[in-house]
N, C-alpha and C positions, 0 to 999 in steps of 0.2 A: 639449203642448209638444214641438217637434221637437228632435232632437239636431243638432249642427252637421253631422254626416255626412248626415242626412236632408235638411237644408236645402240643402246643397251638391248632393246627388244630384238633388233636385227642380229646382233652378235649372239645373244642367248639362244635365239631360234636356231642359229647355225650350230651351236654347241649341242643342243638337244638332238638335232638331226644327226650329228656325228655319233652320238650315243646310240641312236636307233640303228644306224648302219652297223655299229660295232656289235650290238645285241638285238638282232631282228625279232627274236621271240618276245612277244608282248609280256609274257609272264616271267621273263628272266629276272633273277634276284637283283642283278646289277641295276636294272631299270627301276625296280621298286625301291631299292636302297637310295639311289640317286634322288628319286622323286620325294621320298620320305624325308631325307635330309634337307631338300630344297624347301619343304614346308616348315621344318623345325628351325632351321638356322636363323631366319629373320626374327622369330620370337625369342630365341636364345640371345641374340644380339641386343634386343630391346630390354631384356630382363637382366642379363649378366654382363653385358658390355662386349665390345668387339674382340678384344684380346682373349678373354676367357672363352668366348664362343668359338673362335678360330682354333684355339688350343684344344678345346674339347673335340671338335670335328677332326682335327689333325690326329689326335690320339686314337681315333677310330680308323687309322690308316690301314688296318687289316682289311677293311672293306674298300676294295679298289675303287668302287663307284663313289664313295664319299671323298676319297682323295681326288678323284676326277672332278667332282663338283667344286672342290676348293681350287683346283688348277684352272677350271673353266671360269670361276668367279674372278680369280686373280687376273686372268688374261682379259676378261671383259672390262674390268675397271682400270686396266693399263699397266699391269705388272707382268713380267716375263714368266713368273711361276708362283706357286703357292707359298714357297719358302720366303720369297721377297715380300709378299703381301703380309705374311705373319710377322716377319721381322719389322716391317714398317709399322704395323699396328702396335708393336711393343715399344718402338723407339720414337714415334711421332710426337711432336709438340701438340698442345691442346687443340689449336685451330686445325692443324693437319689431321689430327685424330678424329675430330668431329666431322670433317669433310670425308674422310675415309669411311667412317661409320655410315654417313648418309649415302655415299656412293654404293657401298656394299648392300645396304638395305634396298636401295633403288634397283640395283641389278638383281638381287635375290627375289624381288617382287616378280620379275619376269621369269626367273627360274621356276618359281612357285606356280605361276599361271600356266606355263608350258608343261610343267610336271602334271598338272591336273588336266589340261586340255589335250595334250599330245601323248604324254606317257600314260595317261589314265590312272594316275596315282592320286588317290584322295588323301586328305590330311590325316585320316585315321589309319590308313594302310601301313602295315609293318611288314618288313621282310620276314621270311620264314625262319631265318637263322637267329633272330633276336630273341 
């Protein structure tokens, strides 16, 4: 039986590998934007809260890779898509909201680790378009 950490690590690894297949060029802006937001989102959640952070990231929907990160996060923590995750974050009761926040940060820790180790995106890297 896998721990939640192992389950998330395996699923996130699969999502990052799919991104690499979609954008094989190591310097592609989509990879950099995805990795950059993977570094930023856990900090945003801790400082501003889950709802505000997801809304902020979703508002950056012009960046396909940021939308993809939200979609990937949603699927890893058990939602069909990012819209359902965002809706649940707005409507959840306190206990469910706390668990959702915890699960999001736990999964995002793996996104962040793989952004650094596989995508080679450091926390200070920014995409060229910003």
